[in-house]
C-alpha positions as CSV (number, residue, x, y, z in Angstrom):
1,M,-2.0,-37.9,13.4
2,N,0.4,-35.8,11.4
3,D,2.4,-33.7,14.0
4,L,2.2,-30.7,11.6
5,N,-1.5,-30.7,12.0
6,S,-1.4,-31.2,15.8
7,I,-3.6,-29.0,18.0
8,Q,-2.1,-30.5,21.2
9,G,-2.3,-28.1,24.1
10,K,-4.8,-25.7,22.3
11,S,-8.2,-24.9,23.9
12,A,-11.4,-24.8,21.8
13,L,-15.1,-23.9,22.2
14,V,-17.7,-25.5,20.0
15,L,-21.0,-23.7,20.0
16,G,-23.7,-26.2,19.5
17,G,-21.3,-29.1,20.2
18,S,-23.6,-31.7,21.8
19,R,-25.2,-33.2,18.6
20,G,-24.6,-33.8,15.0
21,I,-21.8,-32.0,13.2
22,G,-20.9,-30.0,16.3
23,A,-20.5,-33.1,18.5
24,A,-18.3,-34.8,15.8
25,I,-16.1,-31.6,15.8
26,A,-15.8,-31.6,19.6
27,R,-14.7,-35.1,19.6
28,R,-12.2,-34.6,16.7
29,L,-10.6,-31.5,18.3
30,A,-10.3,-33.5,21.5
31,A,-8.7,-36.4,19.7
32,G,-6.1,-34.0,18.3
33,G,-5.1,-32.9,21.8
34,A,-7.2,-29.8,22.4
35,A,-9.1,-29.1,25.5
36,V,-12.7,-28.7,24.4
37,A,-15.7,-26.8,25.8
38,L,-19.0,-27.4,24.1
39,T,-22.4,-25.7,24.5
40,Y,-25.9,-27.1,24.4
41,V,-29.4,-25.8,24.9
42,Q,-31.3,-29.0,25.9
43,G,-30.2,-32.5,26.2
44,A,-27.6,-32.3,29.0
45,S,-27.2,-36.0,28.9
46,A,-25.8,-35.9,25.4
47,A,-23.4,-33.2,26.2
48,D,-22.3,-34.9,29.4
49,A,-21.7,-38.2,27.5
50,I,-19.3,-36.4,25.1
51,V,-17.4,-34.9,28.0
52,A,-17.2,-38.3,29.7
53,D,-15.9,-39.9,26.6
54,I,-13.2,-37.2,26.1
55,T,-12.2,-37.4,29.8
56,K,-12.1,-41.2,29.7
57,A,-9.7,-41.0,26.8
58,G,-7.4,-38.7,28.8
59,G,-8.6,-35.4,27.4
60,R,-10.1,-32.3,29.0
61,A,-13.7,-31.2,28.3
62,L,-16.5,-29.0,29.6
63,A,-20.1,-28.8,28.8
64,I,-21.9,-25.4,29.1
65,Q,-25.6,-24.8,28.9
66,A,-26.0,-21.8,26.6
67,D,-28.7,-20.8,24.0
68,S,-26.8,-19.2,21.1
69,A,-29.7,-16.9,20.6
70,D,-28.9,-15.3,24.0
71,D,-25.9,-12.9,23.6
72,A,-25.0,-12.9,27.2
73,A,-25.0,-16.7,27.3
74,V,-22.6,-16.8,24.3
75,E,-20.3,-14.3,25.9
76,A,-20.4,-16.2,29.2
77,A,-19.5,-19.4,27.5
78,I,-16.4,-17.9,26.1
79,A,-15.5,-16.4,29.5
80,K,-16.1,-19.9,31.1
81,T,-13.8,-21.5,28.5
82,V,-11.0,-19.2,29.2
83,E,-11.5,-19.4,33.0
84,T,-11.4,-23.2,32.9
85,F,-8.6,-23.8,30.3
86,G,-6.6,-20.5,30.6
87,S,-7.1,-19.5,27.0
88,L,-9.2,-19.7,23.9
89,D,-7.4,-20.7,20.7
90,I,-10.2,-22.2,18.5
91,L,-13.8,-21.0,18.2
92,V,-16.2,-23.1,16.2
93,N,-19.6,-21.6,15.5
94,S,-21.6,-24.8,14.9
95,A,-25.0,-23.9,16.4
96,G,-27.7,-23.6,13.9
97,V,-31.4,-23.9,13.3
98,L,-33.4,-24.9,10.2
99,A,-36.9,-23.8,9.4
100,I,-38.4,-24.6,6.0
101,A,-41.6,-23.0,4.8
102,P,-42.8,-21.0,1.8
103,I,-42.0,-17.3,2.5
104,T,-45.7,-16.5,2.5
105,E,-46.1,-18.8,5.4
106,F,-42.8,-18.2,7.3
107,T,-43.5,-16.8,10.7
108,T,-41.7,-13.7,12.1
109,E,-40.7,-15.8,15.1
110,D,-38.9,-18.3,12.9
111,I,-37.2,-15.4,11.0
112,D,-36.0,-13.9,14.2
113,R,-34.8,-17.2,15.6
114,T,-32.9,-18.1,12.4
115,I,-31.2,-14.7,12.4
116,A,-30.3,-14.9,16.1
117,V,-28.8,-18.4,16.1
118,N,-27.4,-18.6,12.6
119,I,-26.0,-15.1,12.2
120,R,-26.1,-12.9,15.3
121,A,-24.5,-15.6,17.6
122,A,-21.6,-15.9,15.1
123,V,-21.0,-12.2,15.3
124,I,-21.3,-12.0,19.1
125,A,-19.1,-15.0,19.6
126,S,-16.4,-13.8,17.1
127,R,-16.3,-10.4,18.8
128,A,-15.8,-11.9,22.3
129,A,-13.3,-14.5,21.1
130,A,-11.2,-11.9,19.2
131,R,-10.8,-10.0,22.5
132,V,-9.2,-12.9,24.2
133,M,-7.4,-14.9,21.4
134,G,-3.8,-14.5,20.6
135,K,-1.7,-15.0,17.5
136,G,-2.6,-18.3,15.8
137,G,-6.2,-18.1,16.9
138,R,-8.8,-19.8,14.6
139,I,-12.5,-18.8,14.1
140,I,-14.4,-21.3,12.1
141,H,-18.0,-20.9,11.1
142,I,-20.2,-23.8,10.0
143,G,-22.3,-22.6,7.1
144,S,-24.1,-24.5,4.4
145,T,-23.8,-25.3,0.7
146,N,-27.2,-23.6,0.5
147,A,-25.3,-20.4,0.7
148,E,-24.3,-21.2,-2.9
149,R,-27.3,-23.2,-4.1
150,M,-30.9,-23.5,-2.9
151,P,-32.6,-25.9,-5.3
152,F,-35.9,-26.3,-3.4
153,S,-38.6,-24.0,-2.2
154,G,-39.0,-22.9,1.4
155,G,-35.3,-22.4,2.2
156,A,-35.0,-18.7,1.5
157,V,-34.5,-17.5,5.1
158,Y,-32.1,-20.4,5.9
159,A,-30.0,-19.7,2.7
160,M,-29.9,-16.0,3.6
161,S,-28.6,-16.9,7.0
162,K,-25.8,-19.0,5.7
163,S,-24.9,-16.6,3.0
164,A,-24.4,-13.9,5.6
165,L,-21.7,-16.0,7.2
166,Q,-19.7,-15.6,4.0
167,G,-19.7,-11.8,4.2
168,L,-19.0,-12.1,7.9
169,T,-16.0,-14.4,7.3
170,Q,-14.4,-12.1,4.7
171,G,-14.9,-9.0,6.8
172,L,-13.5,-10.7,10.0
173,A,-10.5,-12.0,8.1
174,R,-9.5,-8.4,7.3
175,D,-10.2,-7.3,10.8
176,L,-8.4,-10.0,12.6
177,G,-5.6,-10.8,10.1
178,P,-3.2,-8.3,11.6
179,A,-3.6,-10.1,15.0
180,G,-2.7,-13.4,13.5
181,I,-6.2,-14.9,13.7
182,T,-7.7,-16.7,10.8
183,V,-11.4,-16.8,10.0
184,N,-13.1,-19.3,7.6
185,V,-16.5,-20.8,6.9
186,V,-17.0,-24.4,6.2
187,Q,-20.1,-25.1,4.1
188,P,-21.3,-28.7,4.3
189,G,-23.8,-30.2,2.0
190,P,-26.4,-32.8,3.2
191,V,-24.9,-34.5,6.2
192,D,-26.4,-37.6,8.0
193,T,-27.6,-36.0,11.3
194,D,-30.8,-35.9,13.3
195,M,-31.6,-32.5,11.6
196,N,-31.6,-34.1,8.1
197,P,-31.0,-37.8,8.3
198,A,-29.9,-39.8,5.2
199,N,-33.1,-41.8,5.5
200,G,-35.3,-38.9,6.3
201,P,-38.1,-37.2,4.3
202,M,-35.7,-34.7,2.6
203,A,-33.2,-37.3,1.4
204,A,-35.0,-38.3,-1.7
205,G,-34.9,-34.8,-3.1
206,M,-31.3,-34.2,-1.9
207,I,-29.4,-37.3,-3.2
208,P,-29.9,-36.6,-7.0
209,Y,-28.0,-33.3,-6.5
210,L,-25.0,-35.0,-4.9
211,A,-22.2,-35.8,-7.3
212,I,-21.1,-38.7,-5.1
213,G,-24.6,-39.9,-4.6
214,R,-24.6,-40.0,-0.8
215,Y,-25.0,-37.9,2.3
216,G,-21.8,-36.7,4.0
217,H,-20.8,-38.0,7.5
218,P,-20.3,-35.6,10.5
219,E,-16.8,-37.0,10.9
220,E,-15.8,-35.8,7.5
221,V,-16.8,-32.3,8.3
222,A,-15.0,-32.6,11.6
223,S,-11.8,-33.6,10.0
224,F,-11.9,-30.7,7.7
225,V,-12.5,-28.3,10.7
226,A,-9.6,-29.9,12.6
227,Y,-7.3,-29.2,9.6
228,L,-8.4,-25.6,9.6
229,A,-7.7,-25.4,13.3
230,G,-4.2,-26.6,12.9
231,P,-0.9,-24.9,11.9
232,E,-0.9,-26.2,8.4
233,A,-3.9,-24.1,7.6
234,G,-2.3,-20.9,8.8
235,N,-2.4,-19.3,5.3
236,I,-6.1,-19.9,4.8
237,T,-8.4,-17.1,5.9
238,G,-11.5,-15.3,4.5
239,A,-12.4,-18.6,2.7
240,S,-15.8,-20.2,2.1
241,L,-14.9,-23.9,1.8
242,M,-17.3,-26.5,0.4
243,I,-17.5,-30.0,1.7
244,D,-20.8,-30.9,0.0
245,G,-20.3,-34.0,-2.1
246,G,-20.7,-31.9,-5.2
247,F,-24.1,-30.5,-4.3
248,A,-23.3,-27.1,-5.6
249,A,-21.1,-28.3,-8.5
């Protein structure tokens, strides 16, 4: 790894880090030398397996059960990370839910859950992190290309939730810039995960929109996040950054 992009000795928390893109990010940050805490809601075995792999490779890792829809649990996860590692340098808000339905059939419960996990958790986590981060801190939200383009019906509420992260990112960049903390949102396109697998029912409708003709890989998103977490990205803040295979082109 390029030494200029090293995050050796940093500490990170990945909300929603036990599966999919979040898991790839946790592994990538650990490979770069960061101590990594990750949260999960269910599936403790998957979270524990990531921790075991990182530990076996000589790194430091911690799994924390926390529902991102629970404000107190999000704040407690940040406190636990600081207690365990002594600091928090990198926060990645990767937790997310996806509910697709025509707006006339969309339940209030699904609206509330989408807002709680995809938007409110990012606000709560960022507030708590900003209180403990020092100069050089990084806050990175995982959004979606659907903030820019929603080419199919049923995704209005999801697209709204990801668009909200753009405004949050720009505002936080202004708030936290004087403290030396950068804030960015990474916007993946279709990525091969269990939420939307490359061989799943949504793939046939997605692939024609992709300029490169394939789904992305979680590791590609993770590499981008690791770059933003490192010192070479110190002049990037308030940015909405696509990694979507040309989906929104």
